[in-house]
Every structure is written in structure tokens, then in C-alpha cells.
OpenMM code with the backbone's topology and positions (N, CA, C; nanometers):
from openmm import Vec3, app, unit

residues = "UNK UNK UNK UNK UNK UNK UNK UNK UNK UNK UNK UNK UNK UNK UNK UNK UNK UNK UNK UNK UNK UNK UNK UNK UNK UNK UNK UNK UNK UNK UNK UNK UNK UNK UNK UNK UNK UNK UNK UNK UNK UNK UNK UNK UNK UNK UNK UNK UNK UNK UNK UNK UNK UNK UNK UNK UNK UNK UNK UNK UNK UNK UNK UNK UNK UNK UNK UNK UNK UNK UNK UNK UNK UNK UNK UNK UNK UNK UNK UNK UNK UNK UNK UNK UNK UNK UNK UNK UNK UNK UNK UNK UNK UNK UNK UNK UNK UNK UNK UNK UNK UNK UNK UNK UNK UNK UNK UNK UNK UNK UNK UNK UNK UNK UNK UNK UNK UNK UNK UNK UNK UNK UNK UNK UNK UNK UNK UNK UNK UNK UNK UNK UNK UNK UNK UNK UNK UNK UNK UNK UNK UNK UNK UNK UNK UNK".split()
positions = [
    Vec3(11.0608, -8.3003, 5.4396),
    Vec3(11.0862, -8.2786, 5.5812),
    Vec3(11.1919, -8.3751, 5.6326),
    Vec3(11.1850, -8.4996, 5.5913),
    Vec3(11.2779, -8.5987, 5.6467),
    Vec3(11.4212, -8.5762, 5.6025),
    Vec3(11.4410, -8.5244, 5.4839),
    Vec3(11.5762, -8.4890, 5.4416),
    Vec3(11.6306, -8.3791, 5.5332),
    Vec3(11.5492, -8.2804, 5.5645),
    Vec3(11.5901, -8.1729, 5.6553),
    Vec3(11.6200, -8.2288, 5.7951),
    Vec3(11.5375, -8.3218, 5.8429),
    Vec3(11.5586, -8.3793, 5.9760),
    Vec3(11.6910, -8.4532, 5.9857),
    Vec3(11.7383, -8.5078, 5.8748),
    Vec3(11.8637, -8.5829, 5.8747),
    Vec3(11.9860, -8.4920, 5.8756),
    Vec3(11.9665, -8.3627, 5.8551),
    Vec3(12.0787, -8.2682, 5.8529),
    Vec3(12.1232, -8.2335, 5.9947),
    Vec3(12.2493, -8.1899, 6.0065),
    Vec3(12.3025, -8.1510, 6.1378),
    Vec3(12.2319, -8.0275, 6.1927),
    Vec3(12.2026, -7.9329, 6.1068),
    Vec3(12.1367, -7.8077, 6.1445),
    Vec3(12.0251, -7.7793, 6.0467),
    Vec3(11.9268, -7.7047, 6.0936),
    Vec3(11.8185, -7.6647, 6.0062),
    Vec3(11.7953, -7.5147, 6.0222),
    Vec3(11.8574, -7.4374, 5.9324),
    Vec3(11.8343, -7.2934, 5.9241),
    Vec3(11.7211, -7.2784, 5.8237),
    Vec3(11.6117, -7.2166, 5.8645),
    Vec3(11.4930, -7.2167, 5.7778),
    Vec3(11.4461, -7.0759, 5.7461),
    Vec3(11.3892, -7.0630, 5.6290),
    Vec3(11.3264, -6.9383, 5.5874),
    Vec3(11.2014, -6.9151, 5.6712),
    Vec3(11.1699, -6.7900, 5.6923),
    Vec3(11.0476, -6.7568, 5.7661),
    Vec3(10.9225, -6.8061, 5.6928),
    Vec3(10.9354, -6.8370, 5.5654),
    Vec3(10.8218, -6.8884, 5.4880),
    Vec3(10.8182, -7.0412, 5.4820),
    Vec3(10.9119, -7.1089, 5.5479),
    Vec3(10.9190, -7.2557, 5.5421),
    Vec3(10.8003, -7.3193, 5.6140),
    Vec3(10.7682, -7.4396, 5.5704),
    Vec3(10.6677, -7.5212, 5.6399),
    Vec3(10.7147, -7.6662, 5.6358),
    Vec3(10.6678, -7.7432, 5.7318),
    Vec3(10.7107, -7.8820, 5.7454),
    Vec3(10.5897, -7.9702, 5.7701),
    Vec3(10.5929, -8.0903, 5.7119),
    Vec3(10.4831, -8.1826, 5.7354),
    Vec3(10.5228, -8.3270, 5.7116),
    Vec3(10.4755, -8.4122, 5.7967),
    Vec3(10.4874, -8.5569, 5.7777),
    Vec3(10.3567, -8.6003, 5.7118),
    Vec3(10.3426, -8.5716, 5.5861),
    Vec3(10.2143, -8.5861, 5.5160),
    Vec3(10.1929, -8.7233, 5.4529),
    Vec3(10.2793, -8.8164, 5.4820),
    Vec3(10.2680, -8.9504, 5.4225),
    Vec3(10.1315, -9.0137, 5.4481),
    Vec3(10.0792, -8.9950, 5.5680),
    Vec3(9.9521, -9.0586, 5.6036),
    Vec3(9.8394, -9.0139, 5.5109),
    Vec3(9.8519, -8.8946, 5.4571),
    Vec3(9.7480, -8.8422, 5.3679),
    Vec3(9.7344, -8.9236, 5.2395),
    Vec3(9.8380, -8.9991, 5.2072),
    Vec3(9.8302, -9.0885, 5.0901),
    Vec3(9.8588, -9.2334, 5.1310),
    Vec3(9.8326, -9.2613, 5.2588),
    Vec3(9.8430, -9.3970, 5.3140),
    Vec3(9.9834, -9.4565, 5.3032),
    Vec3(10.0844, -9.3716, 5.3199),
    Vec3(10.2221, -9.4197, 5.3194),
    Vec3(10.2876, -9.3993, 5.4556),
    Vec3(10.3929, -9.4743, 5.4779),
    Vec3(10.4715, -9.4672, 5.6005),
    Vec3(10.5855, -9.3678, 5.5800),
    Vec3(10.6244, -9.2915, 5.6813),
    Vec3(10.7388, -9.2005, 5.6668),
    Vec3(10.8647, -9.2770, 5.6245),
    Vec3(10.9475, -9.2100, 5.5448),
    Vec3(11.0705, -9.2723, 5.4980),
    Vec3(11.1901, -9.1816, 5.5270),
    Vec3(11.3049, -9.2182, 5.4740),
    Vec3(11.4300, -9.1438, 5.4873),
    Vec3(11.4665, -9.1138, 5.6323),
    Vec3(11.4282, -9.2014, 5.7238),
    Vec3(11.4665, -9.1857, 5.8641),
    Vec3(11.3759, -9.0954, 5.9454),
    Vec3(11.2630, -9.0583, 5.8923),
    Vec3(11.1723, -8.9687, 5.9644),
    Vec3(11.1296, -9.0204, 6.1004),
    Vec3(11.1052, -9.1514, 6.1096),
    Vec3(11.0625, -9.2067, 6.2381),
    Vec3(11.1786, -9.2172, 6.3374),
    Vec3(11.2996, -9.2023, 6.2904),
    Vec3(11.4168, -9.1992, 6.3790),
    Vec3(11.4488, -9.0554, 6.4210),
    Vec3(11.4637, -8.9666, 6.3221),
    Vec3(11.5094, -8.8304, 6.3510),
    Vec3(11.4047, -8.7457, 6.4229),
    Vec3(11.2797, -8.7552, 6.3829),
    Vec3(11.1770, -8.6687, 6.4409),
    Vec3(11.1646, -8.6847, 6.5928),
    Vec3(11.1512, -8.8059, 6.6471),
    Vec3(11.1430, -8.8153, 6.7938),
    Vec3(11.2736, -8.7780, 6.8641),
    Vec3(11.3872, -8.7918, 6.7959),
    Vec3(11.5136, -8.7507, 6.8569),
    Vec3(11.5237, -8.5982, 6.8668),
    Vec3(11.4647, -8.5281, 6.7714),
    Vec3(11.4707, -8.3823, 6.7725),
    Vec3(11.3608, -8.3208, 6.8579),
    Vec3(11.2493, -8.3881, 6.8693),
    Vec3(11.1363, -8.3335, 6.9451),
    Vec3(11.1108, -8.4250, 7.0647),
    Vec3(11.0063, -8.4998, 7.0601),
    Vec3(10.9785, -8.6058, 7.1568),
    Vec3(10.8791, -8.7022, 7.0928),
    Vec3(10.8537, -8.8122, 7.1589),
    Vec3(10.7689, -8.9174, 7.1021),
    Vec3(10.6284, -8.8671, 7.0717),
    Vec3(10.5691, -8.7931, 7.1643),
    Vec3(10.4312, -8.7470, 7.1448),
    Vec3(10.4198, -8.6516, 7.0264),
    Vec3(10.5142, -8.5589, 7.0147),
    Vec3(10.5104, -8.4651, 6.9016),
    Vec3(10.5312, -8.5408, 6.7712),
    Vec3(10.6263, -8.6326, 6.7703),
    Vec3(10.6528, -8.7102, 6.6486),
    Vec3(10.5282, -8.7872, 6.6059),
    Vec3(10.4662, -8.8558, 6.6977),
    Vec3(10.3460, -8.9329, 6.6633),
    Vec3(10.2328, -8.8427, 6.6164),
    Vec3(10.2146, -8.7293, 6.6817),
    Vec3(10.1100, -8.6362, 6.6404),
    Vec3(10.1311, -8.5917, 6.4956),
    Vec3(10.2529, -8.5520, 6.4626),
    Vec3(10.2800, -8.5056, 6.3258),
    Vec3(10.2654, -8.6184, 6.2240),
    Vec3(10.3128, -8.7370, 6.2590),
    Vec3(10.3046, -8.8518, 6.1670),
    Vec3(10.1607, -8.8984, 6.1504),
    Vec3(10.0859, -8.9062, 6.2593),
    Vec3(9.9495, -8.9576, 6.2538),
    Vec3(9.8503, -8.8605, 6.1912),
    Vec3(9.8735, -8.7287, 6.2052),
    Vec3(9.7766, -8.6317, 6.1534),
    Vec3(9.8126, -8.5788, 6.0143),
    Vec3(9.9397, -8.5842, 5.9770),
    Vec3(9.9817, -8.5267, 5.8503),
    Vec3(9.9752, -8.3750, 5.8507),
    Vec3(9.9630, -8.3169, 5.9693),
    Vec3(9.9524, -8.1715, 5.9860),
    Vec3(10.0797, -8.1015, 5.9383),
    Vec3(10.0632, -7.9902, 5.8701),
    Vec3(10.1761, -7.9083, 5.8248),
    Vec3(10.1950, -7.7951, 5.9256),
    Vec3(10.3209, -7.7734, 5.9648),
    Vec3(10.3497, -7.6697, 6.0639),
    Vec3(10.4369, -7.5599, 6.0022),
    Vec3(10.4290, -7.4425, 6.0618),
    Vec3(10.5046, -7.3267, 6.0142),
    Vec3(10.6490, -7.3314, 6.0638),
    Vec3(10.7307, -7.2410, 6.0115),
    Vec3(10.8697, -7.2290, 6.0570),
    Vec3(10.8743, -7.1997, 6.2064),
    Vec3(10.7861, -7.1118, 6.2540),
    Vec3(10.7831, -7.0768, 6.3969),
    Vec3(10.7490, -7.1983, 6.4826),
    Vec3(10.6499, -7.2757, 6.4413),
    Vec3(10.6151, -7.3974, 6.5157),
    Vec3(10.7308, -7.4969, 6.5122),
    Vec3(10.7969, -7.5099, 6.3985),
    Vec3(10.9119, -7.6009, 6.3866),
    Vec3(11.0234, -7.5588, 6.4821),
    Vec3(11.0450, -7.4298, 6.4932),
    Vec3(11.1463, -7.3783, 6.5863),
    Vec3(11.1063, -7.4100, 6.7305),
    Vec3(10.9811, -7.3875, 6.7646),
    Vec3(10.9335, -7.4097, 6.9010),
    Vec3(10.9466, -7.5555, 6.9454),
    Vec3(10.9336, -7.6509, 6.8534),
    Vec3(10.9412, -7.7920, 6.8922),
    Vec3(11.0790, -7.8531, 6.8673),
    Vec3(11.1741, -7.7729, 6.8209),
    Vec3(11.3107, -7.8209, 6.8075),
    Vec3(11.3516, -7.8729, 6.6709),
    Vec3(11.2671, -7.8560, 6.5717),
    Vec3(11.3023, -7.9020, 6.4375),
    Vec3(11.3932, -7.7998, 6.3689),
    Vec3(11.3613, -7.6726, 6.3816),
    Vec3(11.4410, -7.5658, 6.3210),
    Vec3(11.5352, -7.5081, 6.4260),
    Vec3(11.6603, -7.4841, 6.3852),
    Vec3(11.7568, -7.4218, 6.4756),
    Vec3(11.7433, -7.2701, 6.4763),
    Vec3(11.7122, -7.2149, 6.3593),
    Vec3(11.7067, -7.0703, 6.3458),
    Vec3(11.6125, -7.0361, 6.2318),
    Vec3(11.5315, -6.9328, 6.2535),
    Vec3(11.4438, -6.8820, 6.1480),
    Vec3(11.5070, -6.7549, 6.0939),
    Vec3(11.5202, -6.7486, 5.9628),
    Vec3(11.5823, -6.6344, 5.8971),
    Vec3(11.4771, -6.5680, 5.8085),
    Vec3(11.4668, -6.4345, 5.8153),
    Vec3(11.3714, -6.3674, 5.7259),
    Vec3(11.3934, -6.4127, 5.5812),
    Vec3(11.2851, -6.4432, 5.5147),
    Vec3(11.2922, -6.5009, 5.3803),
    Vec3(11.3786, -6.4182, 5.2852),
    Vec3(11.3674, -6.2863, 5.2936),
    Vec3(11.4400, -6.1984, 5.2028),
    Vec3(11.5912, -6.2036, 5.2262),
    Vec3(11.6345, -6.2459, 5.3443),
    Vec3(11.7770, -6.2498, 5.3787),
    Vec3(11.8310, -6.3924, 5.3854),
    Vec3(11.7507, -6.4881, 5.3458),
    Vec3(11.7861, -6.6284, 5.3683),
    Vec3(11.9175, -6.6694, 5.3020),
    Vec3(11.9292, -6.6499, 5.1738),
    Vec3(12.0488, -6.6945, 5.1004),
    Vec3(12.1755, -6.6317, 5.1582),
    Vec3(12.1751, -6.5023, 5.1796),
    Vec3(12.2940, -6.4339, 5.2314),
    Vec3(12.3275, -6.4806, 5.3729),
    Vec3(12.2264, -6.4980, 5.4569),
    Vec3(12.2492, -6.5393, 5.5954),
    Vec3(12.3066, -6.6804, 5.6050),
    Vec3(12.2527, -6.7704, 5.5259),
    Vec3(12.3021, -6.9082, 5.5274),
    Vec3(12.4448, -6.9137, 5.4730),
    Vec3(12.4703, -6.8370, 5.3691),
    Vec3(12.6054, -6.8321, 5.3123),
    Vec3(12.7058, -6.7789, 5.4154),
    Vec3(12.6687, -6.6738, 5.4865),
    Vec3(12.7564, -6.6166, 5.5895),
    Vec3(12.7802, -6.7172, 5.7024),
    Vec3(12.6756, -6.7889, 5.7413),
    Vec3(12.6883, -6.8913, 5.8459),
    Vec3(12.7848, -7.0012, 5.8018),
    Vec3(12.7692, -7.0470, 5.6789),
    Vec3(12.8558, -7.1525, 5.6257),
    Vec3(13.0008, -7.1051, 5.6162),
    Vec3(13.0204, -6.9822, 5.5724),
    Vec3(13.1564, -6.9281, 5.5635),
    Vec3(13.2201, -6.9161, 5.7013),
    Vec3(13.1414, -6.8775, 5.8000),
    Vec3(13.1932, -6.8694, 5.9370),
    Vec3(13.2346, -7.0080, 5.9873),
    Vec3(13.1501, -7.1077, 5.9642),
    Vec3(13.1848, -7.2441, 6.0067),
    Vec3(13.3096, -7.2944, 5.9347),
    Vec3(13.3238, -7.2591, 5.8082),
    Vec3(13.4391, -7.3044, 5.7291),
    Vec3(13.5706, -7.2503, 5.7850),
    Vec3(13.5657, -7.1398, 5.8568),
    Vec3(13.6863, -7.0798, 5.9161),
    Vec3(13.7238, -7.1456, 6.0493),
    Vec3(13.6345, -7.2225, 6.1051),
    Vec3(13.6570, -7.2845, 6.2365),
    Vec3(13.7481, -7.4064, 6.2212),
    Vec3(13.8148, -7.4486, 6.3308),
    Vec3(13.9037, -7.5659, 6.3239),
    Vec3(13.8262, -7.6913, 6.2828),
    Vec3(13.8622, -7.7469, 6.1695),
    Vec3(13.7900, -7.8612, 6.1136),
    Vec3(13.7979, -7.9849, 6.2026),
    Vec3(13.9126, -8.0048, 6.2676),
    Vec3(13.9269, -8.1202, 6.3559),
    Vec3(13.8280, -8.1124, 6.4717),
    Vec3(13.8153, -7.9952, 6.5306),
    Vec3(13.7215, -7.9781, 6.6421),
    Vec3(13.5786, -7.9975, 6.5936),
    Vec3(13.5451, -7.9389, 6.4798),
    Vec3(13.4093, -7.9535, 6.4245),
    Vec3(13.3751, -8.1010, 6.4058),
    Vec3(13.4643, -8.1764, 6.3414),
    Vec3(13.4338, -8.3169, 6.3119),
    Vec3(13.4293, -8.4014, 6.4384),
    Vec3(13.5211, -8.3777, 6.5305),
    Vec3(13.5229, -8.4568, 6.6545),
    Vec3(13.4025, -8.4240, 6.7423),
    Vec3(13.3667, -8.2962, 6.7494),
    Vec3(13.2502, -8.2573, 6.8297),
    Vec3(13.1219, -8.3150, 6.7710),
    Vec3(13.1115, -8.3142, 6.6384),
    Vec3(12.9936, -8.3724, 6.5728),
    Vec3(12.9818, -8.5202, 6.6083),
    Vec3(13.0929, -8.5916, 6.5974),
    Vec3(13.0904, -8.7341, 6.6308),
    Vec3(13.0506, -8.7545, 6.7773),
    Vec3(13.1073, -8.6729, 6.8659),
    Vec3(13.0759, -8.6844, 7.0084),
    Vec3(12.9302, -8.6574, 7.0390),
    Vec3(12.8744, -8.5545, 6.9772),
    Vec3(12.7340, -8.5207, 7.0015),
    Vec3(12.6429, -8.6333, 6.9546),
    Vec3(12.6707, -8.6879, 6.8350),
    Vec3(12.5874, -8.7972, 6.7863),
    Vec3(12.6065, -8.9241, 6.8696),
    Vec3(12.7273, -8.9488, 6.9164),
    Vec3(12.7489, -9.0642, 7.0036),
    Vec3(12.6788, -9.0459, 7.1375),
    Vec3(12.6683, -8.9218, 7.1841),
    Vec3(12.6020, -8.8947, 7.3118),
    Vec3(12.4568, -8.9390, 7.3096),
    Vec3(12.3955, -8.9296, 7.1931),
    Vec3(12.2562, -8.9715, 7.1805),
    Vec3(12.2435, -9.1228, 7.1989),
    Vec3(12.3480, -9.1950, 7.1573),
    Vec3(12.3429, -9.3414, 7.1612),
    Vec3(12.4209, -9.4028, 7.2773),
    Vec3(12.5180, -9.3315, 7.3311),
    Vec3(12.6117, -9.3910, 7.4265),
    Vec3(12.5785, -9.3536, 7.5704),
    Vec3(12.6419, -9.4250, 7.6613),
    Vec3(12.6296, -9.3879, 7.8014),
    Vec3(12.7356, -9.2825, 7.8332),
    Vec3(12.7268, -9.2230, 7.9500),
    Vec3(12.8164, -9.1137, 7.9866),
    Vec3(12.9623, -9.1584, 7.9880),
    Vec3(12.9912, -9.2760, 8.0396),
    Vec3(13.1294, -9.3240, 8.0469),
    Vec3(13.1923, -9.3343, 7.9078),
    Vec3(13.1191, -9.3912, 7.8133),
    Vec3(13.1703, -9.4032, 7.6768),
    Vec3(13.1903, -9.2657, 7.6140),
    Vec3(13.0992, -9.1746, 7.6416),
    Vec3(13.1109, -9.0406, 7.5869),
    Vec3(13.2319, -8.9674, 7.6443),
    Vec3(13.2549, -8.9803, 7.7742),
    Vec3(13.3709, -8.9153, 7.8356),
    Vec3(13.5012, -8.9699, 7.7786),
    Vec3(13.5058, -9.0987, 7.7524),
    Vec3(13.6237, -9.1588, 7.6896),
    Vec3(13.6435, -9.1007, 7.5503),
    Vec3(13.5362, -9.0919, 7.4747),
    Vec3(13.5440, -9.0332, 7.3402),
    Vec3(13.5947, -8.8891, 7.3482),
    Vec3(13.5405, -8.8098, 7.4401),
    Vec3(13.5820, -8.6707, 7.4531),
    Vec3(13.7301, -8.6599, 7.4898),
    Vec3(13.7759, -8.7479, 7.5770),
    Vec3(13.9169, -8.7475, 7.6171),
    Vec3(14.0086, -8.7757, 7.4974),
    Vec3(13.9743, -8.8737, 7.4180),
    Vec3(14.0543, -8.9087, 7.2988),
    Vec3(14.0555, -8.7921, 7.2000),
    Vec3(13.9393, -8.7355, 7.1745),
    Vec3(13.9300, -8.6250, 7.0788),
    Vec3(14.0022, -8.5008, 7.1289),
    Vec3(13.9909, -8.4714, 7.2575),
    Vec3(14.0586, -8.3540, 7.3123),
    Vec3(14.2094, -8.3696, 7.3011),
    Vec3(14.2593, -8.4907, 7.3251),
    Vec3(14.4035, -8.5169, 7.3128),
    Vec3(14.4498, -8.4938, 7.1695),
    Vec3(14.3673, -8.5296, 7.0717),
    Vec3(14.4024, -8.5064, 6.9316),
    Vec3(14.3961, -8.3576, 6.8973),
    Vec3(14.2930, -8.2910, 6.9451),
    Vec3(14.2737, -8.1498, 6.9119),
    Vec3(14.3793, -8.0607, 6.9780),
    Vec3(14.4171, -8.0923, 7.1002),
    Vec3(14.5085, -8.0053, 7.1741),
    Vec3(14.6460, -7.9980, 7.1093),
    Vec3(14.6785, -8.0962, 7.0266),
    Vec3(14.8074, -8.0974, 6.9563),
    Vec3(14.8008, -8.0243, 6.8215),
    Vec3(14.6838, -7.9763, 6.7836),
    Vec3(14.6691, -7.9136, 6.6519),
    Vec3(14.7229, -7.7703, 6.6522),
    Vec3(14.7564, -7.7242, 6.5339),
    Vec3(14.8058, -7.5874, 6.5134),
    Vec3(14.6991, -7.4860, 6.5586),
    Vec3(14.5728, -7.5112, 6.5234),
    Vec3(14.4647, -7.4195, 6.5587),
    Vec3(14.4493, -7.4049, 6.7097),
    Vec3(14.4630, -7.5155, 6.7834),
    Vec3(14.4501, -7.5097, 6.9289),
    Vec3(14.5653, -7.4309, 6.9892),
    Vec3(14.6855, -7.4550, 6.9405),
    Vec3(14.8023, -7.3814, 6.9915),
    Vec3(14.7816, -7.2313, 6.9713),
    Vec3(14.7408, -7.1932, 6.8502),
    Vec3(14.7171, -7.0523, 6.8212),
    Vec3(14.6043, -6.9958, 6.9082),
    Vec3(14.4991, -7.0727, 6.9235),
    Vec3(14.3857, -7.0276, 7.0045),
    Vec3(14.4224, -7.0077, 7.1503),
    Vec3(14.4989, -7.1005, 7.2066),
    Vec3(14.5396, -7.0878, 7.3473),
    Vec3(14.6364, -6.9712, 7.3663),
    Vec3(14.7279, -6.9514, 7.2699),
    Vec3(14.8214, -6.8392, 7.2777),
    Vec3(14.7466, -6.7067, 7.2743),
    Vec3(14.6491, -6.6961, 7.1862),
    Vec3(14.5683, -6.5741, 7.1767),
    Vec3(14.4922, -6.5507, 7.3067),
    Vec3(14.4320, -6.6544, 7.3612),
    Vec3(14.3574, -6.6433, 7.4869),
    Vec3(14.4480, -6.5947, 7.5998),
    Vec3(14.5658, -6.6552, 7.6136),
    Vec3(14.6584, -6.6163, 7.7202),
    Vec3(14.7095, -6.4735, 7.7007),
    Vec3(14.7384, -6.4366, 7.5768),
    Vec3(14.7854, -6.3006, 7.5474),
    Vec3(14.6781, -6.1984, 7.5862),
    Vec3(14.5523, -6.2251, 7.5522),
    Vec3(14.4432, -6.1334, 7.5869),
    Vec3(14.4237, -6.1265, 7.7380),
    Vec3(14.4379, -6.2380, 7.8048),
    Vec3(14.4214, -6.2409, 7.9507),
    Vec3(14.5309, -6.1595, 8.0190),
    Vec3(14.6541, -6.1737, 7.9699),
    Vec3(14.7647, -6.0974, 8.0253),
    Vec3(14.7453, -5.9473, 8.0016),
    Vec3(14.6937, -5.9116, 7.8856),
    Vec3(14.6684, -5.7707, 7.8561),
    Vec3(14.5639, -5.7119, 7.9486),
    Vec3(14.4621, -5.7897, 7.9833),
    Vec3(14.3579, -5.7415, 8.0745),
    Vec3(14.4106, -5.7212, 8.2144),
    Vec3(14.5008, -5.8081, 8.2575),
    Vec3(14.5571, -5.7978, 8.3923),
    Vec3(14.6622, -5.6883, 8.4023),
    Vec3(14.7352, -5.6677, 8.2915),
    Vec3(14.8488, -5.5757, 8.2932),
    Vec3(14.8073, -5.4382, 8.2661),
] * unit.nanometer
topology = app.Topology()
chain = topology.addChain("A")
for resn in residues:
    res = topology.addResidue(resn, chain)
    for name in ("N", "CA", "C"):
        topology.addAtom(name, app.Element.getBySymbol(name[0]), res)
């Protein structure tokens, strides 16, 4: 579970289950579980899962914010592959800068985050992908008006 919690996204099979079962063998959660779990859910949910060792279903994981998307088990491999291929086509600079900004938002104050966003936007707006994207947007807008 903790390896999954450390990932940026968690696309899960409908047959997936999650548990902080360390307590069942008198161990403490590892691999950042005590950091990631309360950040994805809340303190009370994190403590409940850690203290009870309860295993939850994919649906429960989705409801509390651990899973981003539940995919039917039979379609899991194809769906995840399609998702990854779609992301791979997106502007890499925007993906990396947005990821950094989102993670900094968890730790930073609003002023620091706005500064980060301003710097990243200035870098992205000069990219080939942004130029093409803005040209396409303007062309489509002109077509709708004309």
C-alpha cells in the first residue's frame, strides 16, 4: 500500500485492496506511509487504517482519496496503457512543472506557490508546444466566430 501511496496517481483494478496491516505483526508503517496516507485522506482516516490494520476495497480506497480511478479488472492493463500513452503525448515541460507546483503547494504558502507558478508559466509559454497550442486555440475560436 505504501508504495502505491508514494505514486503520483493510483489507477486501481476493481479487484484491488489496500491495508496498513503492519500492526497485525507489531510493526510500524514504512516507506512513507505515515506521511502519504494523511496527505491523501485525513488524519482520522490514516490513524484508523494504521491502528486497526483493516483492509479496504478499491471502492473504499476511491471514496477516501487513495485511488484516483477504479478500472474494471478485465480492462486494467489496456486502460492503464492507454492512459500512460495519452500522458506521454502531453507537453513534458508542463507536466513536470505542474507536478512540482502541486507538490510544493502541499508544503508552501500561497505567495511562494504563486511565485513558482509565475516562473514555470514564463518557461512554458516560450515552448514550441505552447505556441502550437495557443495557435490552435485562436484558430478554432476564429472559426467559431466567422
